[in-house]
mmCIF file of the C-alpha atoms, coordinates in Angstrom:
data_MODEL
# 
_entry.id   MODEL 
# 
loop_
_atom_site.group_PDB 
_atom_site.id 
_atom_site.type_symbol 
_atom_site.label_atom_id 
_atom_site.label_alt_id 
_atom_site.label_comp_id 
_atom_site.label_asym_id 
_atom_site.label_entity_id 
_atom_site.label_seq_id 
_atom_site.pdbx_PDB_ins_code 
_atom_site.Cartn_x 
_atom_site.Cartn_y 
_atom_site.Cartn_z 
_atom_site.occupancy 
_atom_site.B_iso_or_equiv 
_atom_site.pdbx_formal_charge 
_atom_site.auth_seq_id 
_atom_site.auth_comp_id 
_atom_site.auth_asym_id 
_atom_site.auth_atom_id 
_atom_site.pdbx_PDB_model_num 
ATOM 1   C CA . MET A 1 1   ? -3.948  57.679  123.733 1.00 0.00 ? 1   MET A CA 1 
ATOM 2   C CA . LEU A 1 2   ? -3.122  61.258  122.642 1.00 0.00 ? 2   LEU A CA 1 
ATOM 3   C CA . GLN A 1 3   ? -1.130  61.901  125.708 1.00 0.00 ? 3   GLN A CA 1 
ATOM 4   C CA . ARG A 1 4   ? 0.896   58.682  125.076 1.00 0.00 ? 4   ARG A CA 1 
ATOM 5   C CA . THR A 1 5   ? 1.553   59.687  121.474 1.00 0.00 ? 5   THR A CA 1 
ATOM 6   C CA . GLN A 1 6   ? 2.483   63.104  122.583 1.00 0.00 ? 6   GLN A CA 1 
ATOM 7   C CA . ASP A 1 7   ? 4.892   61.793  125.218 1.00 0.00 ? 7   ASP A CA 1 
ATOM 8   C CA . LEU A 1 8   ? 6.510   59.567  122.540 1.00 0.00 ? 8   LEU A CA 1 
ATOM 9   C CA . LEU A 1 9   ? 7.004   62.416  120.243 1.00 0.00 ? 9   LEU A CA 1 
ATOM 10  C CA . ASN A 1 10  ? 8.478   64.698  122.916 1.00 0.00 ? 10  ASN A CA 1 
ATOM 11  C CA . THR A 1 11  ? 10.779  62.053  124.389 1.00 0.00 ? 11  THR A CA 1 
ATOM 12  C CA . SER A 1 12  ? 11.968  60.558  121.198 1.00 0.00 ? 12  SER A CA 1 
ATOM 13  C CA . THR A 1 13  ? 15.778  60.485  120.810 1.00 0.00 ? 13  THR A CA 1 
ATOM 14  C CA . ALA A 1 14  ? 15.744  59.998  117.105 1.00 0.00 ? 14  ALA A CA 1 
ATOM 15  C CA . GLU A 1 15  ? 16.735  62.991  115.170 1.00 0.00 ? 15  GLU A CA 1 
ATOM 16  C CA . PHE A 1 16  ? 13.826  64.348  112.997 1.00 0.00 ? 16  PHE A CA 1 
ATOM 17  C CA . LYS A 1 17  ? 14.680  64.444  109.314 1.00 0.00 ? 17  LYS A CA 1 
ATOM 18  C CA . VAL A 1 18  ? 12.811  65.412  106.291 1.00 0.00 ? 18  VAL A CA 1 
ATOM 19  C CA . PRO A 1 19  ? 12.083  62.135  104.506 1.00 0.00 ? 19  PRO A CA 1 
ATOM 20  C CA . PHE A 1 20  ? 13.445  63.456  101.152 1.00 0.00 ? 20  PHE A CA 1 
ATOM 21  C CA . SER A 1 21  ? 15.619  66.315  100.110 1.00 0.00 ? 21  SER A CA 1 
ATOM 22  C CA . THR A 1 22  ? 14.326  69.037  97.803  1.00 0.00 ? 22  THR A CA 1 
ATOM 23  C CA . ASN A 1 23  ? 15.905  71.426  95.459  1.00 0.00 ? 23  ASN A CA 1 
ATOM 24  C CA . GLY A 1 24  ? 14.019  74.330  96.902  1.00 0.00 ? 24  GLY A CA 1 
ATOM 25  C CA . ASN A 1 25  ? 10.933  74.171  94.761  1.00 0.00 ? 25  ASN A CA 1 
ATOM 26  C CA . GLY A 1 26  ? 9.212   71.307  96.327  1.00 0.00 ? 26  GLY A CA 1 
ATOM 27  C CA . HIS A 1 27  ? 10.472  68.648  93.890  1.00 0.00 ? 27  HIS A CA 1 
ATOM 28  C CA . ALA A 1 28  ? 12.708  65.734  95.018  1.00 0.00 ? 28  ALA A CA 1 
ATOM 29  C CA . ARG A 1 29  ? 16.213  65.616  93.648  1.00 0.00 ? 29  ARG A CA 1 
ATOM 30  C CA . GLY A 1 30  ? 16.871  62.739  91.343  1.00 0.00 ? 30  GLY A CA 1 
ATOM 31  C CA . GLY A 1 31  ? 19.755  61.229  89.475  1.00 0.00 ? 31  GLY A CA 1 
ATOM 32  C CA . ALA A 1 32  ? 23.343  60.707  90.617  1.00 0.00 ? 32  ALA A CA 1 
ATOM 33  C CA . ASN A 1 33  ? 24.348  64.382  90.383  1.00 0.00 ? 33  ASN A CA 1 
ATOM 34  C CA . GLY A 1 34  ? 21.414  65.636  92.450  1.00 0.00 ? 34  GLY A CA 1 
ATOM 35  C CA . HIS A 1 35  ? 19.630  67.301  89.491  1.00 0.00 ? 35  HIS A CA 1 
ATOM 36  C CA . ALA A 1 36  ? 16.054  66.526  88.585  1.00 0.00 ? 36  ALA A CA 1 
ATOM 37  C CA . ARG A 1 37  ? 15.896  64.098  85.757  1.00 0.00 ? 37  ARG A CA 1 
ATOM 38  C CA . ASN A 1 38  ? 13.355  66.170  83.921  1.00 0.00 ? 38  ASN A CA 1 
ATOM 39  C CA . ARG A 1 39  ? 14.933  69.644  83.715  1.00 0.00 ? 39  ARG A CA 1 
ATOM 40  C CA . HIS A 1 40  ? 11.694  71.232  82.552  1.00 0.00 ? 40  HIS A CA 1 
ATOM 41  C CA . VAL A 1 41  ? 9.681   70.387  85.577  1.00 0.00 ? 41  VAL A CA 1 
ATOM 42  C CA . LYS A 1 42  ? 6.740   72.762  86.052  1.00 0.00 ? 42  LYS A CA 1 
ATOM 43  C CA . LYS A 1 43  ? 5.873   73.951  89.495  1.00 0.00 ? 43  LYS A CA 1 
ATOM 44  C CA . ARG A 1 44  ? 2.437   73.046  90.624  1.00 0.00 ? 44  ARG A CA 1 
ATOM 45  C CA . ALA A 1 45  ? 0.497   76.232  91.269  1.00 0.00 ? 45  ALA A CA 1 
ATOM 46  C CA . LYS A 1 46  ? -1.041  75.888  94.801  1.00 0.00 ? 46  LYS A CA 1 
ATOM 47  C CA . PRO A 1 47  ? -4.057  77.931  95.354  1.00 0.00 ? 47  PRO A CA 1 
ATOM 48  C CA . HIS A 1 48  ? -3.612  80.796  97.833  1.00 0.00 ? 48  HIS A CA 1 
ATOM 49  C CA . MET A 1 49  ? -7.253  80.700  98.863  1.00 0.00 ? 49  MET A CA 1 
ATOM 50  C CA . LYS A 1 50  ? -9.438  77.616  99.140  1.00 0.00 ? 50  LYS A CA 1 
ATOM 51  C CA . ASN A 1 51  ? -13.026 77.642  100.423 1.00 0.00 ? 51  ASN A CA 1 
ATOM 52  C CA . GLY A 1 52  ? -12.597 81.250  101.412 1.00 0.00 ? 52  GLY A CA 1 
ATOM 53  C CA . LEU A 1 53  ? -9.502  80.521  103.752 1.00 0.00 ? 53  LEU A CA 1 
ATOM 54  C CA . ASN A 1 54  ? -5.896  81.595  103.286 1.00 0.00 ? 54  ASN A CA 1 
ATOM 55  C CA . GLN A 1 55  ? -4.091  78.186  103.100 1.00 0.00 ? 55  GLN A CA 1 
ATOM 56  C CA . ALA A 1 56  ? -0.759  79.492  104.437 1.00 0.00 ? 56  ALA A CA 1 
ATOM 57  C CA . ALA A 1 57  ? -2.431  81.069  107.441 1.00 0.00 ? 57  ALA A CA 1 
ATOM 58  C CA . CYS A 1 58  ? -4.396  78.008  108.076 1.00 0.00 ? 58  CYS A CA 1 
ATOM 59  C CA . ARG A 1 59  ? -1.366  75.767  107.901 1.00 0.00 ? 59  ARG A CA 1 
ATOM 60  C CA . ALA A 1 60  ? 0.465   78.150  110.263 1.00 0.00 ? 60  ALA A CA 1 
ATOM 61  C CA . TYR A 1 61  ? -2.499  78.185  112.765 1.00 0.00 ? 61  TYR A CA 1 
ATOM 62  C CA . GLY A 1 62  ? -2.645  74.453  112.803 1.00 0.00 ? 62  GLY A CA 1 
ATOM 63  C CA . ALA A 1 63  ? 1.091   74.307  113.451 1.00 0.00 ? 63  ALA A CA 1 
ATOM 64  C CA . ALA A 1 64  ? 0.873   76.892  116.215 1.00 0.00 ? 64  ALA A CA 1 
ATOM 65  C CA . LEU A 1 65  ? -1.897  75.014  117.951 1.00 0.00 ? 65  LEU A CA 1 
ATOM 66  C CA . LEU A 1 66  ? 0.135   71.740  117.749 1.00 0.00 ? 66  LEU A CA 1 
ATOM 67  C CA . HIS A 1 67  ? 3.010   73.568  119.331 1.00 0.00 ? 67  HIS A CA 1 
ATOM 68  C CA . LEU A 1 68  ? 1.162   75.448  121.892 1.00 0.00 ? 68  LEU A CA 1 
ATOM 69  C CA . LYS A 1 69  ? -1.606  72.970  122.919 1.00 0.00 ? 69  LYS A CA 1 
ATOM 70  C CA . CYS A 1 70  ? -0.044  69.582  122.185 1.00 0.00 ? 70  CYS A CA 1 
ATOM 71  C CA . GLY A 1 71  ? 3.551   70.400  123.073 1.00 0.00 ? 71  GLY A CA 1 
ATOM 72  C CA . LEU A 1 72  ? 5.117   69.485  119.768 1.00 0.00 ? 72  LEU A CA 1 
ATOM 73  C CA . THR A 1 73  ? 8.239   71.291  118.818 1.00 0.00 ? 73  THR A CA 1 
ATOM 74  C CA . ILE A 1 74  ? 7.911   73.805  116.143 1.00 0.00 ? 74  ILE A CA 1 
ATOM 75  C CA . ASP A 1 75  ? 9.841   71.539  113.722 1.00 0.00 ? 75  ASP A CA 1 
ATOM 76  C CA . HIS A 1 76  ? 7.459   68.723  114.306 1.00 0.00 ? 76  HIS A CA 1 
ATOM 77  C CA . ALA A 1 77  ? 4.372   70.940  114.072 1.00 0.00 ? 77  ALA A CA 1 
ATOM 78  C CA . ILE A 1 78  ? 5.737   72.196  110.743 1.00 0.00 ? 78  ILE A CA 1 
ATOM 79  C CA . ALA A 1 79  ? 6.304   68.706  109.528 1.00 0.00 ? 79  ALA A CA 1 
ATOM 80  C CA . CYS A 1 80  ? 2.802   67.832  110.368 1.00 0.00 ? 80  CYS A CA 1 
ATOM 81  C CA . THR A 1 81  ? 1.103   70.913  108.682 1.00 0.00 ? 81  THR A CA 1 
ATOM 82  C CA . GLY A 1 82  ? 3.528   71.837  105.831 1.00 0.00 ? 82  GLY A CA 1 
ATOM 83  C CA . SER A 1 83  ? 3.848   75.339  107.145 1.00 0.00 ? 83  SER A CA 1 
ATOM 84  C CA . HIS A 1 84  ? 6.978   77.457  107.511 1.00 0.00 ? 84  HIS A CA 1 
ATOM 85  C CA . THR A 1 85  ? 8.778   78.700  110.583 1.00 0.00 ? 85  THR A CA 1 
ATOM 86  C CA . ASN A 1 86  ? 8.224   82.370  109.838 1.00 0.00 ? 86  ASN A CA 1 
ATOM 87  C CA . TYR A 1 87  ? 4.536   81.711  109.478 1.00 0.00 ? 87  TYR A CA 1 
ATOM 88  C CA . VAL A 1 88  ? 4.253   79.750  112.658 1.00 0.00 ? 88  VAL A CA 1 
ATOM 89  C CA . VAL A 1 89  ? 6.141   82.290  114.722 1.00 0.00 ? 89  VAL A CA 1 
ATOM 90  C CA . ALA A 1 90  ? 3.949   85.119  113.452 1.00 0.00 ? 90  ALA A CA 1 
ATOM 91  C CA . MET A 1 91  ? 0.854   83.110  114.067 1.00 0.00 ? 91  MET A CA 1 
ATOM 92  C CA . LYS A 1 92  ? 1.899   82.391  117.672 1.00 0.00 ? 92  LYS A CA 1 
ATOM 93  C CA . TRP A 1 93  ? 1.676   86.151  118.338 1.00 0.00 ? 93  TRP A CA 1 
ATOM 94  C CA . ILE A 1 94  ? -1.839  86.252  117.000 1.00 0.00 ? 94  ILE A CA 1 
ATOM 95  C CA . VAL A 1 95  ? -2.908  83.282  118.960 1.00 0.00 ? 95  VAL A CA 1 
ATOM 96  C CA . ALA A 1 96  ? -1.235  84.648  122.135 1.00 0.00 ? 96  ALA A CA 1 
ATOM 97  C CA . SER A 1 97  ? -3.169  87.961  121.754 1.00 0.00 ? 97  SER A CA 1 
ATOM 98  C CA . ASN A 1 98  ? -6.492  86.008  122.190 1.00 0.00 ? 98  ASN A CA 1 
ATOM 99  C CA . ASN A 1 99  ? -8.020  88.328  119.552 1.00 0.00 ? 99  ASN A CA 1 
ATOM 100 C CA . GLU A 1 100 ? -10.507 86.019  117.829 1.00 0.00 ? 100 GLU A CA 1 
ATOM 101 C CA . HIS A 1 101 ? -11.663 88.781  115.410 1.00 0.00 ? 101 HIS A CA 1 
ATOM 102 C CA . LEU A 1 102 ? -8.157  89.472  114.060 1.00 0.00 ? 102 LEU A CA 1 
ATOM 103 C CA . LEU A 1 103 ? -7.485  85.730  113.878 1.00 0.00 ? 103 LEU A CA 1 
ATOM 104 C CA . ASP A 1 104 ? -10.550 85.239  111.772 1.00 0.00 ? 104 ASP A CA 1 
ATOM 105 C CA . LEU A 1 105 ? -9.665  88.096  109.419 1.00 0.00 ? 105 LEU A CA 1 
ATOM 106 C CA . VAL A 1 106 ? -6.178  86.616  108.909 1.00 0.00 ? 106 VAL A CA 1 
ATOM 107 C CA . LEU A 1 107 ? -7.510  83.133  108.374 1.00 0.00 ? 107 LEU A CA 1 
ATOM 108 C CA . ARG A 1 108 ? -9.964  84.466  105.756 1.00 0.00 ? 108 ARG A CA 1 
ATOM 109 C CA . GLY A 1 109 ? -7.180  86.406  103.939 1.00 0.00 ? 109 GLY A CA 1 
ATOM 110 C CA . ARG A 1 110 ? -8.619  89.841  104.778 1.00 0.00 ? 110 ARG A CA 1 
ATOM 111 C CA . LEU A 1 111 ? -5.489  90.936  106.655 1.00 0.00 ? 111 LEU A CA 1 
ATOM 112 C CA . ASP A 1 112 ? -1.897  89.915  106.228 1.00 0.00 ? 112 ASP A CA 1 
ATOM 113 C CA . LEU A 1 113 ? -0.599  87.510  108.806 1.00 0.00 ? 113 LEU A CA 1 
ATOM 114 C CA . PHE A 1 114 ? 2.824   89.235  109.229 1.00 0.00 ? 114 PHE A CA 1 
ATOM 115 C CA . ASP A 1 115 ? 1.241   92.746  109.590 1.00 0.00 ? 115 ASP A CA 1 
ATOM 116 C CA . VAL A 1 116 ? -1.184  91.732  112.189 1.00 0.00 ? 116 VAL A CA 1 
ATOM 117 C CA . ALA A 1 117 ? 1.553   89.782  114.097 1.00 0.00 ? 117 ALA A CA 1 
ATOM 118 C CA . GLU A 1 118 ? 3.791   92.805  113.946 1.00 0.00 ? 118 GLU A CA 1 
ATOM 119 C CA . GLN A 1 119 ? 1.077   95.019  115.393 1.00 0.00 ? 119 GLN A CA 1 
ATOM 120 C CA . LEU A 1 120 ? 0.008   92.541  118.143 1.00 0.00 ? 120 LEU A CA 1 
ATOM 121 C CA . ARG A 1 121 ? 3.453   91.519  119.388 1.00 0.00 ? 121 ARG A CA 1 
ATOM 122 C CA . PRO A 1 122 ? 4.233   94.633  121.511 1.00 0.00 ? 122 PRO A CA 1 
ATOM 123 C CA . MET A 1 123 ? 0.856   94.425  123.252 1.00 0.00 ? 123 MET A CA 1 
ATOM 124 C CA . VAL A 1 124 ? 1.368   90.744  124.008 1.00 0.00 ? 124 VAL A CA 1 
ATOM 125 C CA . GLU A 1 125 ? 4.981   91.425  125.229 1.00 0.00 ? 125 GLU A CA 1 
ATOM 126 C CA . VAL A 1 126 ? 3.776   94.217  127.420 1.00 0.00 ? 126 VAL A CA 1 
ATOM 127 C CA . LYS A 1 127 ? 0.935   92.218  128.992 1.00 0.00 ? 127 LYS A CA 1 
ATOM 128 C CA . ALA A 1 128 ? 3.251   89.330  129.718 1.00 0.00 ? 128 ALA A CA 1 
ATOM 129 C CA . ALA A 1 129 ? 5.816   91.624  131.299 1.00 0.00 ? 129 ALA A CA 1 
ATOM 130 C CA . TYR A 1 130 ? 3.201   93.475  133.344 1.00 0.00 ? 130 TYR A CA 1 
ATOM 131 C CA . LYS A 1 131 ? 1.757   90.190  134.654 1.00 0.00 ? 131 LYS A CA 1 
ATOM 132 C CA . LYS A 1 132 ? 5.217   89.165  135.916 1.00 0.00 ? 132 LYS A CA 1 
ATOM 133 C CA . LEU A 1 133 ? 5.568   92.314  137.947 1.00 0.00 ? 133 LEU A CA 1 
ATOM 134 C CA . THR A 1 134 ? 4.790   92.309  141.673 1.00 0.00 ? 134 THR A CA 1 
ATOM 135 C CA . PRO A 1 135 ? 2.439   95.098  142.923 1.00 0.00 ? 135 PRO A CA 1 
ATOM 136 C CA . GLN A 1 136 ? 5.417   96.912  144.376 1.00 0.00 ? 136 GLN A CA 1 
ATOM 137 C CA . GLN A 1 137 ? 7.278   96.690  141.074 1.00 0.00 ? 137 GLN A CA 1 
ATOM 138 C CA . ARG A 1 138 ? 4.214   98.094  139.233 1.00 0.00 ? 138 ARG A CA 1 
ATOM 139 C CA . ILE A 1 139 ? 4.069   100.938 141.622 1.00 0.00 ? 139 ILE A CA 1 
ATOM 140 C CA . THR A 1 140 ? 7.757   101.664 141.104 1.00 0.00 ? 140 THR A CA 1 
ATOM 141 C CA . TRP A 1 141 ? 7.328   101.533 137.357 1.00 0.00 ? 141 TRP A CA 1 
ATOM 142 C CA . ALA A 1 142 ? 4.351   103.908 137.561 1.00 0.00 ? 142 ALA A CA 1 
ATOM 143 C CA . VAL A 1 143 ? 6.419   106.379 139.559 1.00 0.00 ? 143 VAL A CA 1 
ATOM 144 C CA . GLU A 1 144 ? 9.204   106.314 137.214 1.00 0.00 ? 144 GLU A CA 1 
ATOM 145 C CA . GLU A 1 145 ? 6.855   106.964 134.280 1.00 0.00 ? 145 GLU A CA 1 
ATOM 146 C CA . ASN A 1 146 ? 5.046   109.834 136.085 1.00 0.00 ? 146 ASN A CA 1 
ATOM 147 C CA . PRO A 1 147 ? 1.684   108.755 137.478 1.00 0.00 ? 147 PRO A CA 1 
ATOM 148 C CA . ASN A 1 148 ? -0.140  111.878 136.374 1.00 0.00 ? 148 ASN A CA 1 
ATOM 149 C CA . ASP A 1 149 ? 0.849   111.326 132.669 1.00 0.00 ? 149 ASP A CA 1 
ATOM 150 C CA . LEU A 1 150 ? -0.187  107.778 132.999 1.00 0.00 ? 150 LEU A CA 1 
ATOM 151 C CA . PHE A 1 151 ? -3.504  108.601 134.444 1.00 0.00 ? 151 PHE A CA 1 
ATOM 152 C CA . GLU A 1 152 ? -4.249  111.349 131.813 1.00 0.00 ? 152 GLU A CA 1 
ATOM 153 C CA . GLN A 1 153 ? -2.926  109.344 128.844 1.00 0.00 ? 153 GLN A CA 1 
ATOM 154 C CA . VAL A 1 154 ? -3.953  105.838 129.764 1.00 0.00 ? 154 VAL A CA 1 
ATOM 155 C CA . ILE A 1 155 ? -6.532  105.477 132.500 1.00 0.00 ? 155 ILE A CA 1 
ATOM 156 C CA . VAL A 1 156 ? -8.898  108.284 131.439 1.00 0.00 ? 156 VAL A CA 1 
ATOM 157 C CA . PRO A 1 157 ? -9.099  107.151 127.719 1.00 0.00 ? 157 PRO A CA 1 
ATOM 158 C CA . ALA A 1 158 ? -9.284  103.450 128.727 1.00 0.00 ? 158 ALA A CA 1 
ATOM 159 C CA . SER A 1 159 ? -12.147 104.310 131.214 1.00 0.00 ? 159 SER A CA 1 
ATOM 160 C CA . ALA A 1 160 ? -14.091 106.063 128.482 1.00 0.00 ? 160 ALA A CA 1 
ATOM 161 C CA . MET A 1 161 ? -13.538 103.127 126.063 1.00 0.00 ? 161 MET A CA 1 
ATOM 162 C CA . GLN A 1 162 ? -14.760 100.789 128.750 1.00 0.00 ? 162 GLN A CA 1 
ATOM 163 C CA . LYS A 1 163 ? -17.975 102.813 129.223 1.00 0.00 ? 163 LYS A CA 1 
ATOM 164 C CA . THR A 1 164 ? -18.603 102.847 125.506 1.00 0.00 ? 164 THR A CA 1 
ATOM 165 C CA . LYS A 1 165 ? -18.154 99.109  125.178 1.00 0.00 ? 165 LYS A CA 1 
ATOM 166 C CA . THR A 1 166 ? -20.431 98.453  128.114 1.00 0.00 ? 166 THR A CA 1 
ATOM 167 C CA . ALA A 1 167 ? -23.053 100.702 126.556 1.00 0.00 ? 167 ALA A CA 1 
ATOM 168 C CA . GLU A 1 168 ? -22.777 98.910  123.257 1.00 0.00 ? 168 GLU A CA 1 
ATOM 169 C CA . LEU A 1 169 ? -23.150 95.499  124.961 1.00 0.00 ? 169 LEU A CA 1 
ATOM 170 C CA . ALA A 1 170 ? -26.265 96.675  126.886 1.00 0.00 ? 170 ALA A CA 1 
ATOM 171 C CA . ILE A 1 171 ? -27.797 97.860  123.642 1.00 0.00 ? 171 ILE A CA 1 
ATOM 172 C CA . THR A 1 172 ? -26.899 94.576  121.824 1.00 0.00 ? 172 THR A CA 1 
ATOM 173 C CA . ASP A 1 173 ? -28.380 92.518  124.751 1.00 0.00 ? 173 ASP A CA 1 
ATOM 174 C CA . VAL A 1 174 ? -31.677 94.486  124.675 1.00 0.00 ? 174 VAL A CA 1 
ATOM 175 C CA . ALA A 1 175 ? -31.993 94.055  120.833 1.00 0.00 ? 175 ALA A CA 1 
# 
């Protein structure tokens, strides 16, 4: 059933439109001249945090999952969740990083969504580009970057970090 619904949404030829127009503050326009009838409309204060979760980050996460896992367009995912394009694009970098710890910190409001996405994006892009390279292209790249420098600046510190993490996991497993 879900696949059928997803196929209908993806193959629909009807143009997606917001069901009402707004004046930028979330209130529908009214009257013949496009102005709200009540000129003293108060904006409803939406809570930034609810049940310990950052609502904007949660909406962006939902939209990102709808886009990545269900195949909805970003516009459709945003319509379903009430998120914003900038938030969804930033969240996609966090989801693509597969870093559950940082995702949890963002969803709980302990870290800023945009700051985390900005930090993770280069690593996600490098990993994706590296995976696309053939073994010969990887060797050519390493030769151009000076293999000795790569070894001293990347491989040796990475090996030390790997040993530390392995030791920490062994201690955690024993306890």
